[in-house]
LUMMI-926181 format. One record per residue (C-alpha): residue number from 1; residue in one letter; x, y, z. Coordinates in steps of 0.05 Angstrom, whole numbers, plus 5000, padded with zeros to 4 digits. Layout:
REM LUMMI-926181
+-----+------+------+------+------+
| pos | code |    X |    Y |    Z |
+-----+------+------+------+------+
| NUM |    a |    X |    Y |    Z |
...
+-----+------+------+------+------+
This chain:
REM LUMMI-926181
+-----+------+------+------+------+
| pos | code |    X |    Y |    Z |
+-----+------+------+------+------+
|   1 |    x | 2466 | 4865 | 4659 |
|   2 |    x | 2460 | 4791 | 4673 |
|   3 |    x | 2528 | 4776 | 4642 |
|   4 |    x | 2562 | 4834 | 4678 |
|   5 |    x | 2532 | 4815 | 4745 |
|   6 |    x | 2550 | 4741 | 4735 |
|   7 |    x | 2623 | 4759 | 4719 |
|   8 |    x | 2626 | 4806 | 4779 |
|   9 |    x | 2597 | 4754 | 4827 |
|  10 |    x | 2644 | 4700 | 4800 |
|  11 |    x | 2705 | 4745 | 4809 |
|  12 |    x | 2683 | 4766 | 4878 |
|  13 |    x | 2671 | 4693 | 4898 |
|  14 |    x | 2741 | 4672 | 4873 |
|  15 |    x | 2774 | 4728 | 4912 |
|  16 |    x | 2734 | 4710 | 4974 |
|  17 |    x | 2755 | 4637 | 4967 |
|  18 |    x | 2828 | 4657 | 4964 |
|  19 |    x | 2819 | 4702 | 5024 |
|  20 |    x | 2782 | 4649 | 5063 |
|  21 |    x | 2839 | 4599 | 5050 |
|  22 |    x | 2886 | 4645 | 5087 |
|  23 |    x | 2841 | 4662 | 5146 |
|  24 |    x | 2838 | 4620 | 5208 |
|  25 |    x | 2875 | 4603 | 5273 |
|  26 |    x | 2935 | 4575 | 5235 |
|  27 |    x | 2954 | 4645 | 5209 |
|  28 |    x | 2977 | 4621 | 5140 |
|  29 |    x | 3003 | 4679 | 5098 |
|  30 |    x | 2974 | 4695 | 5030 |
|  31 |    x | 3041 | 4682 | 4997 |
|  32 |    x | 3045 | 4613 | 5029 |
|  33 |    x | 2973 | 4598 | 5007 |
|  34 |    x | 2989 | 4616 | 4935 |
|  35 |    x | 3053 | 4574 | 4938 |
|  36 |    x | 3015 | 4514 | 4965 |
|  37 |    x | 2961 | 4520 | 4912 |
|  38 |    x | 3015 | 4524 | 4858 |
|  39 |    x | 3051 | 4464 | 4889 |
|  40 |    x | 3115 | 4503 | 4900 |
|  41 |    x | 3123 | 4509 | 4975 |
|  42 |    x | 3093 | 4508 | 5044 |
|  43 |    x | 3101 | 4459 | 5101 |
|  44 |    x | 3066 | 4392 | 5103 |
|  45 |    x | 3022 | 4417 | 5159 |
|  46 |    x | 3002 | 4479 | 5120 |
|  47 |    x | 2988 | 4438 | 5057 |
|  48 |    x | 2943 | 4392 | 5097 |
|  49 |    x | 2904 | 4450 | 5126 |
|  50 |    x | 2895 | 4483 | 5058 |
|  51 |    x | 2879 | 4421 | 5016 |
|  52 |    x | 2843 | 4376 | 5065 |
|  53 |    x | 2809 | 4423 | 5114 |
|  54 |    x | 2796 | 4491 | 5085 |
|  55 |    x | 2787 | 4479 | 5010 |
|  56 |    x | 2732 | 4426 | 5014 |
|  57 |    x | 2696 | 4469 | 5065 |
|  58 |    x | 2700 | 4530 | 5021 |
|  59 |    x | 2676 | 4493 | 4959 |
|  60 |    x | 2620 | 4460 | 4999 |
|  61 |    x | 2594 | 4526 | 5027 |
|  62 |    x | 2596 | 4560 | 4959 |
|  63 |    x | 2561 | 4503 | 4923 |
|  64 |    x | 2509 | 4496 | 4978 |
|  65 |    x | 2495 | 4570 | 4975 |
|  66 |    x | 2489 | 4565 | 4899 |
|  67 |    x | 2437 | 4510 | 4905 |
|  68 |    x | 2398 | 4548 | 4959 |
|  69 |    x | 2399 | 4612 | 4919 |
|  70 |    x | 2375 | 4577 | 4856 |
|  71 |    x | 2323 | 4537 | 4894 |
|  72 |    x | 2297 | 4601 | 4925 |
|  73 |    x | 2285 | 4630 | 4855 |
|  74 |    x | 2248 | 4567 | 4836 |
|  75 |    x | 2204 | 4567 | 4898 |
|  76 |    x | 2188 | 4641 | 4890 |
|  77 |    x | 2167 | 4630 | 4818 |
|  78 |    x | 2128 | 4566 | 4831 |
|  79 |    x | 2090 | 4597 | 4889 |
|  80 |    x | 2084 | 4667 | 4858 |
|  81 |    x | 2111 | 4695 | 4923 |
|  82 |    x | 2178 | 4732 | 4928 |
|  83 |    x | 2179 | 4718 | 5002 |
|  84 |    x | 2181 | 4642 | 4993 |
|  85 |    x | 2245 | 4602 | 5002 |
|  86 |    x | 2264 | 4529 | 5002 |
|  87 |    x | 2248 | 4522 | 5075 |
|  88 |    x | 2178 | 4551 | 5075 |
|  89 |    x | 2150 | 4482 | 5056 |
|  90 |    x | 2181 | 4449 | 5117 |
|  91 |    x | 2241 | 4417 | 5083 |
|  92 |    x | 2290 | 4438 | 5137 |
|  93 |    x | 2243 | 4416 | 5192 |
|  94 |    x | 2232 | 4349 | 5157 |
|  95 |    x | 2307 | 4338 | 5152 |
|  96 |    x | 2319 | 4355 | 5225 |
|  97 |    x | 2261 | 4312 | 5247 |
|  98 |    x | 2288 | 4254 | 5205 |
|  99 |    x | 2355 | 4258 | 5241 |
| 100 |    x | 2322 | 4265 | 5310 |
| 101 |    x | 2275 | 4207 | 5297 |
| 102 |    x | 2332 | 4162 | 5270 |
| 103 |    x | 2373 | 4176 | 5333 |
| 104 |    x | 2313 | 4165 | 5378 |
| 105 |    x | 2293 | 4097 | 5350 |
| 106 |    x | 2364 | 4073 | 5337 |
| 107 |    x | 2363 | 4074 | 5261 |
| 108 |    x | 2421 | 4123 | 5255 |
| 109 |    x | 2475 | 4069 | 5251 |
| 110 |    x | 2435 | 4033 | 5197 |
| 111 |    x | 2418 | 4092 | 5151 |
| 112 |    x | 2468 | 4145 | 5173 |
| 113 |    x | 2451 | 4216 | 5192 |
| 114 |    x | 2454 | 4246 | 5121 |
| 115 |    x | 2408 | 4192 | 5094 |
| 116 |    x | 2360 | 4200 | 5152 |
| 117 |    x | 2357 | 4275 | 5139 |
| 118 |    x | 2347 | 4265 | 5064 |
| 119 |    x | 2291 | 4214 | 5075 |
| 120 |    x | 2257 | 4260 | 5125 |
| 121 |    x | 2260 | 4321 | 5079 |
| 122 |    x | 2235 | 4284 | 5017 |
| 123 |    x | 2178 | 4249 | 5054 |
| 124 |    x | 2157 | 4317 | 5082 |
| 125 |    x | 2157 | 4348 | 5013 |
| 126 |    x | 2117 | 4291 | 4983 |
| 127 |    x | 2065 | 4296 | 5038 |
| 128 |    x | 2058 | 4371 | 5030 |
| 129 |    x | 2052 | 4368 | 4954 |
| 130 |    x | 2002 | 4311 | 4959 |
| 131 |    x | 1958 | 4348 | 5008 |
| 132 |    x | 1962 | 4414 | 4971 |
| 133 |    x | 1948 | 4382 | 4903 |
| 134 |    x | 1878 | 4362 | 4927 |
| 135 |    x | 1858 | 4436 | 4929 |
| 136 |    x | 1849 | 4482 | 4870 |
| 137 |    x | 1887 | 4541 | 4897 |
| 138 |    x | 1950 | 4500 | 4904 |
| 139 |    x | 1998 | 4559 | 4911 |
| 140 |    x | 1966 | 4587 | 4973 |
| 141 |    x | 1952 | 4517 | 5000 |
| 142 |    x | 2025 | 4497 | 4991 |
| 143 |    x | 2048 | 4557 | 5031 |
| 144 |    x | 1999 | 4546 | 5087 |
| 145 |    x | 2010 | 4471 | 5089 |
| 146 |    x | 2086 | 4482 | 5091 |
| 147 |    x | 2079 | 4530 | 5150 |
| 148 |    x | 2036 | 4480 | 5187 |
| 149 |    x | 2086 | 4424 | 5175 |
| 150 |    x | 2142 | 4469 | 5198 |
| 151 |    x | 2109 | 4480 | 5265 |
| 152 |    x | 2089 | 4407 | 5274 |
| 153 |    x | 2157 | 4378 | 5256 |
| 154 |    x | 2195 | 4431 | 5295 |
| 155 |    x | 2153 | 4414 | 5356 |
| 156 |    x | 2164 | 4340 | 5344 |
| 157 |    x | 2240 | 4349 | 5338 |
| 158 |    x | 2241 | 4390 | 5403 |
| 159 |    x | 2203 | 4334 | 5438 |
| 160 |    x | 2252 | 4282 | 5413 |
| 161 |    x | 2310 | 4324 | 5436 |
| 162 |    x | 2279 | 4329 | 5505 |
| 163 |    x | 2266 | 4254 | 5509 |
| 164 |    x | 2335 | 4236 | 5482 |
| 165 |    x | 2381 | 4285 | 5518 |
| 166 |    x | 2444 | 4245 | 5507 |
| 167 |    x | 2439 | 4259 | 5432 |
| 168 |    x | 2422 | 4333 | 5442 |
| 169 |    x | 2486 | 4359 | 5412 |
| 170 |    x | 2482 | 4316 | 5350 |
| 171 |    x | 2410 | 4337 | 5336 |
| 172 |    x | 2426 | 4409 | 5350 |
| 173 |    x | 2478 | 4407 | 5294 |
| 174 |    x | 2424 | 4399 | 5242 |
| 175 |    x | 2384 | 4458 | 5268 |
| 176 |    x | 2443 | 4507 | 5262 |
| 177 |    x | 2484 | 4483 | 5203 |
| 178 |    x | 2559 | 4473 | 5197 |
| 179 |    x | 2611 | 4458 | 5143 |
| 180 |    x | 2665 | 4436 | 5191 |
| 181 |    x | 2662 | 4363 | 5168 |
| 182 |    x | 2661 | 4376 | 5093 |
| 183 |    x | 2696 | 4326 | 5048 |
| 184 |    x | 2713 | 4324 | 4974 |
| 185 |    x | 2663 | 4268 | 4964 |
| 186 |    x | 2608 | 4315 | 4990 |
| 187 |    x | 2634 | 4370 | 4944 |
| 188 |    x | 2627 | 4325 | 4884 |
| 189 |    x | 2556 | 4303 | 4903 |
| 190 |    x | 2534 | 4375 | 4916 |
| 191 |    x | 2564 | 4398 | 4850 |
| 192 |    x | 2527 | 4344 | 4812 |
| 193 |    x | 2463 | 4365 | 4849 |
| 194 |    x | 2474 | 4437 | 4827 |
| 195 |    x | 2483 | 4415 | 4754 |
| 196 |    x | 2421 | 4371 | 4758 |
| 197 |    x | 2381 | 4430 | 4784 |
| 198 |    x | 2409 | 4486 | 4741 |
| 199 |    x | 2404 | 4454 | 4673 |
| 200 |    x | 2329 | 4434 | 4674 |
| 201 |    x | 2309 | 4498 | 4710 |
| 202 |    x | 2346 | 4540 | 4658 |
| 203 |    x | 2311 | 4503 | 4602 |
| 204 |    x | 2244 | 4520 | 4636 |
| 205 |    x | 2257 | 4594 | 4646 |
| 206 |    x | 2199 | 4613 | 4601 |
| 207 |    x | 2151 | 4568 | 4639 |
| 208 |    x | 2175 | 4600 | 4704 |
| 209 |    x | 2160 | 4669 | 4675 |
| 210 |    x | 2090 | 4646 | 4658 |
| 211 |    x | 2080 | 4622 | 4729 |
| 212 |    x | 2086 | 4694 | 4752 |
| 213 |    x | 2022 | 4710 | 4714 |
| 214 |    x | 1954 | 4693 | 4742 |
| 215 |    x | 1935 | 4621 | 4733 |
| 216 |    x | 1883 | 4633 | 4678 |
| 217 |    x | 1933 | 4673 | 4636 |
| 218 |    x | 1986 | 4619 | 4645 |
| 219 |    x | 1936 | 4565 | 4623 |
| 220 |    x | 1915 | 4607 | 4563 |
| 221 |    x | 1988 | 4609 | 4543 |
| 222 |    x | 1989 | 4533 | 4540 |
| 223 |    x | 2024 | 4519 | 4607 |
| 224 |    x | 2004 | 4461 | 4650 |
| 225 |    x | 2007 | 4501 | 4715 |
| 226 |    x | 1997 | 4446 | 4765 |
| 227 |    x | 2045 | 4397 | 4733 |
| 228 |    x | 2099 | 4449 | 4722 |
| 229 |    x | 2093 | 4476 | 4792 |
| 230 |    x | 2099 | 4408 | 4825 |
| 231 |    x | 2157 | 4387 | 4780 |
| 232 |    x | 2196 | 4450 | 4797 |
| 233 |    x | 2182 | 4444 | 4871 |
| 234 |    x | 2202 | 4371 | 4874 |
| 235 |    x | 2267 | 4384 | 4836 |
| 236 |    x | 2287 | 4443 | 4880 |
| 237 |    x | 2264 | 4406 | 4943 |
| 238 |    x | 2309 | 4346 | 4927 |
| 239 |    x | 2370 | 4391 | 4916 |
| 240 |    x | 2356 | 4430 | 4980 |
| 241 |    x | 2344 | 4367 | 5020 |
| 242 |    x | 2411 | 4339 | 4997 |
| 243 |    x | 2447 | 4401 | 5023 |
| 244 |    x | 2409 | 4398 | 5089 |
| 245 |    x | 2426 | 4324 | 5096 |
| 246 |    x | 2500 | 4340 | 5093 |
| 247 |    x | 2507 | 4407 | 5126 |
| 248 |    x | 2444 | 4419 | 5167 |
| 249 |    x | 2392 | 4474 | 5165 |
| 250 |    x | 2416 | 4540 | 5136 |
| 251 |    x | 2364 | 4595 | 5130 |
| 252 |    x | 2361 | 4663 | 5095 |
| 253 |    x | 2403 | 4646 | 5033 |
| 254 |    x | 2346 | 4618 | 4992 |
| 255 |    x | 2302 | 4677 | 5010 |
| 256 |    x | 2349 | 4736 | 5002 |
| 257 |    x | 2395 | 4715 | 4944 |
| 258 |    x | 2341 | 4713 | 4889 |
| 259 |    x | 2302 | 4770 | 4921 |
| 260 |    x | 2362 | 4817 | 4921 |
| 261 |    x | 2384 | 4795 | 4851 |
| 262 |    x | 2315 | 4808 | 4824 |
| 263 |    x | 2322 | 4881 | 4844 |
| 264 |    x | 2384 | 4885 | 4800 |
| 265 |    x | 2365 | 4845 | 4738 |
| 266 |    x | 2289 | 4843 | 4739 |
| 267 |    x | 2240 | 4785 | 4744 |
| 268 |    x | 2255 | 4748 | 4679 |
| 269 |    x | 2285 | 4682 | 4698 |
| 270 |    x | 2331 | 4678 | 4638 |
| 271 |    x | 2370 | 4735 | 4671 |
| 272 |    x | 2355 | 4717 | 4743 |
| 273 |    x | 2374 | 4644 | 4754 |
| 274 |    x | 2450 | 4644 | 4746 |
| 275 |    x | 2463 | 4709 | 4785 |
| 276 |    x | 2417 | 4685 | 4841 |
| 277 |    x | 2457 | 4621 | 4846 |
| 278 |    x | 2524 | 4657 | 4846 |
| 279 |    x | 2500 | 4708 | 4896 |
| 280 |    x | 2474 | 4653 | 4942 |
| 281 |    x | 2542 | 4618 | 4938 |
| 282 |    x | 2578 | 4684 | 4954 |
| 283 |    x | 2533 | 4699 | 5013 |
| 284 |    x | 2540 | 4630 | 5045 |
| 285 |    x | 2616 | 4629 | 5033 |
| 286 |    x | 2622 | 4697 | 5067 |
| 287 |    x | 2578 | 4674 | 5125 |
| 288 |    x | 2619 | 4610 | 5135 |
| 289 |    x | 2684 | 4650 | 5133 |
| 290 |    x | 2658 | 4696 | 5187 |
| 291 |    x | 2635 | 4637 | 5228 |
| 292 |    x | 2707 | 4611 | 5229 |
| 293 |    x | 2743 | 4675 | 5248 |
| 294 |    x | 2696 | 4713 | 5295 |
| 295 |    x | 2712 | 4671 | 5356 |
| 296 |    x | 2785 | 4666 | 5379 |
| 297 |    x | 2773 | 4592 | 5395 |
| 298 |    x | 2721 | 4548 | 5362 |
| 299 |    x | 2670 | 4573 | 5312 |
| 300 |    x | 2598 | 4597 | 5307 |
| 301 |    x | 2545 | 4556 | 5271 |
| 302 |    x | 2537 | 4586 | 5202 |
| 303 |    x | 2461 | 4589 | 5210 |
| 304 |    x | 2470 | 4643 | 5264 |
| 305 |    x | 2512 | 4685 | 5217 |
| 306 |    x | 2463 | 4680 | 5159 |
| 307 |    x | 2406 | 4701 | 5205 |
| 308 |    x | 2445 | 4760 | 5233 |
| 309 |    x | 2462 | 4783 | 5163 |
| 310 |    x | 2395 | 4769 | 5132 |
| 311 |    x | 2343 | 4795 | 5180 |
| 312 |    x | 2365 | 4869 | 5180 |
| 313 |    x | 2370 | 4869 | 5104 |
| 314 |    x | 2303 | 4835 | 5097 |
| 315 |    x | 2269 | 4885 | 5143 |
| 316 |    x | 2302 | 4942 | 5105 |
| 317 |    x | 2275 | 4916 | 5039 |
| 318 |    x | 2206 | 4908 | 5069 |
| 319 |    x | 2206 | 4980 | 5094 |
| 320 |    x | 2224 | 5005 | 5025 |
| 321 |    x | 2168 | 4964 | 4995 |
| 322 |    x | 2215 | 4931 | 4945 |
| 323 |    x | 2188 | 4861 | 4953 |
| 324 |    x | 2144 | 4851 | 4892 |
| 325 |    x | 2155 | 4822 | 4824 |
| 326 |    x | 2171 | 4868 | 4766 |
+-----+------+------+------+------+
């Protein structure tokens, strides 16, 4: 089932990428797109749009969704909560607050907005893990501490936006998410981040299965629960923070991709991780494509699309009661 689902998701993603390359205000035909990709035709303007504008954006959105989907599976295992996602611990709020604070104090030209977001997200994660590690019931404490940090940092970011109104639009970008400024350099970095997350997490799939047990059973099986949980959370947090630092806050993907995939392949992480990652990439690519074509002029922030798609599905799954492991 895992292999079949992975092949199906890969094929669907490739078809969607090709379709997304043809969609947009420039009205490039599918035949022209195929000719440009093959290097056998198309005008210079069309080639520039395909190679320099649309393709890096498509690759960035897919790879970012793949990281968020995979990170969601890690968070849900580490916290033993299928409703957890990479943003429940305040990573997105930390990144947004980092950007707002850098703009407010004038550090943005020195560090740059992506670096400011990454520093803010990682510092937030370190603070939450440190505070939660001082309590025995670290899973519950992590969740509650993350919610508290989310509220505090969101309020702080809103305050900075109010005090620094001339930078309102730049700060707002990080709260809604966008791939409009994607570059090939970002694609390479995000791809490396996905590899750096996927390989160690795949090697630890048995440990992640044991984390789904109660803590005493996991310890009886020889697992260092606290160390494994913190290592997984920090690894997924770094990958997620990197995506947020480039493209802003994008919700829903890390929650729904692994949750929906789990209904198809079951809770074992050996079967869950790759399909969750591919499904996350497909969802975010589809959302970004819709954000480009729904408005006749301009585009919607991709975070709005993911929320509009995710909330009804999430409520439906809750009403059916299909939100537990196993």
